[in-house]
C-alpha positions in Angstrom: -37.4 -63.8 18.2 -39.1 -62.0 15.3 -40.6 -58.5 15.3 -44.1 -59.9 15.0 -43.6 -62.2 18.0 -42.6 -59.3 20.1 -45.4 -57.3 19.0 -47.8 -60.1 19.9 -46.2 -60.4 23.4 -46.5 -56.6 24.0 -50.2 -56.7 22.8 -50.8 -59.7 25.1 -49.1 -57.8 28.1 -51.4 -54.7 27.4 -54.4 -56.7 28.0 -53.2 -58.2 31.3 -52.9 -56.9 34.9 -49.8 -54.8 35.9 -48.6 -57.6 38.2 -48.9 -60.1 35.3 -46.9 -57.7 33.0 -44.1 -57.5 35.8 -44.0 -61.2 36.2 -43.9 -61.8 32.3 -41.2 -59.2 31.7 -39.1 -60.8 34.6 -39.8 -64.3 33.0 -38.9 -63.1 29.4 -35.8 -61.4 30.6 -34.7 -64.6 32.4 -35.3 -66.7 29.2 -33.5 -64.0 27.1 -30.3 -64.2 29.4 -30.6 -68.0 29.4 -30.7 -68.3 25.5 -28.2 -65.6 25.0 -25.8 -67.4 27.3 -26.5 -70.9 25.6 -25.8 -69.4 22.1 -22.5 -67.8 23.3 -21.5 -71.2 24.6 -21.5 -70.7 28.2 -22.4 -73.6 30.4 -24.1 -73.1 33.9 
């Protein structure tokens, strides 16, 4: 994920409601864990 993409996500979150931000952060962290595990070769 590039720096520009991250900035875009942060900017998008700032325009949203706090609840949406929490949900998005949770979703993004889940995706990050999933892709990190995938690239490390773990299989769930």
